[in-house]
C-alpha positions as CSV (number, residue, x, y, z in Angstrom):
1,X,13.7,-2.1,-7.9
2,X,15.3,0.3,-10.4
3,X,13.9,2.0,-13.4
4,X,14.0,-1.3,-15.3
5,X,11.5,-3.0,-12.9
6,X,13.6,-5.9,-11.6
7,X,13.4,-6.9,-8.0
8,X,16.6,-8.5,-6.7
9,X,17.2,-10.5,-3.5
10,X,20.7,-10.7,-2.1
11,X,21.9,-12.9,0.8
12,X,23.2,-10.3,3.3
13,X,25.7,-12.7,4.8
14,X,27.5,-13.6,1.6
15,X,26.5,-10.9,-0.8
16,X,25.3,-13.4,-3.4
17,X,22.3,-12.8,-5.6
18,X,19.5,-15.2,-4.4
19,X,16.8,-14.4,-7.0
20,X,15.7,-11.8,-9.6
21,X,12.1,-11.1,-10.5
22,X,10.9,-8.9,-13.4
23,X,7.9,-7.0,-12.1
24,X,6.7,-5.9,-15.5
25,X,5.4,-2.7,-13.9
26,X,8.3,-0.4,-14.3
27,X,9.9,1.5,-11.4
28,X,8.8,1.1,-7.8
29,X,8.1,4.3,-5.9
30,X,8.0,2.8,-2.4
31,X,8.9,-0.5,-0.8
32,X,8.3,-2.1,2.6
33,X,8.8,-5.5,4.2
34,X,6.4,-7.3,6.4
35,X,8.6,-8.4,9.3
36,X,6.3,-11.3,10.3
37,X,6.6,-13.1,7.0
38,X,9.3,-11.3,5.0
39,X,7.0,-10.5,2.1
40,X,8.1,-7.4,0.2
41,X,5.4,-4.8,-0.7
42,X,6.1,-2.6,-3.7
43,X,4.1,0.5,-4.5
44,X,4.3,1.4,-8.2
45,X,3.9,4.6,-10.1
46,X,0.7,3.2,-11.8
47,X,-1.1,3.1,-8.5
48,X,-0.7,-0.6,-7.8
49,X,0.8,-2.4,-4.9
50,X,2.4,-5.9,-5.4
51,X,3.5,-8.4,-2.8
52,X,6.6,-10.5,-3.5
53,X,8.4,-13.5,-2.1
54,X,11.9,-14.7,-3.2
55,X,10.5,-18.2,-3.7
56,X,7.9,-17.1,-6.4
57,X,8.7,-15.7,-9.8
58,X,5.3,-13.9,-10.0
59,X,3.8,-11.5,-7.5
60,X,1.7,-13.1,-4.7
61,X,-0.9,-10.3,-4.8
62,X,-1.6,-7.3,-7.0
63,X,-3.9,-4.5,-5.8
64,X,-5.0,-1.3,-7.5
65,X,-4.8,1.1,-4.6
66,X,-4.7,4.5,-6.3
67,X,-6.3,4.7,-9.8
68,X,-4.4,7.1,-11.9
69,X,-1.9,8.2,-9.2
70,X,1.4,6.7,-8.0
71,X,1.7,5.1,-4.6
72,X,3.7,7.5,-2.5
73,X,3.8,5.8,0.9
74,X,2.7,2.7,2.7
75,X,3.0,1.1,6.2
76,X,2.6,-2.4,7.5
77,X,1.2,-2.9,11.0
78,X,3.8,-4.3,13.5
79,X,1.5,-7.3,14.1
80,X,1.8,-8.2,10.4
81,X,-1.8,-7.4,9.5
């Protein structure tokens, strides 16, 4: 996700663009992937964390984690929880 706030999925085997989603939340300060279900977790500068899947054009979950402060780091447990 760049400064414009677009999340883009590319097929790593062909290099083709799979999908593009507009987050409507500006830049993403941190990003992580849940290895058990491939959901992308994005930490935004407004303190929210959103969860994304390439099959959905809207976020799956939106959580306010740090009111008034940007998300600076995140981790996902190896078991997926």
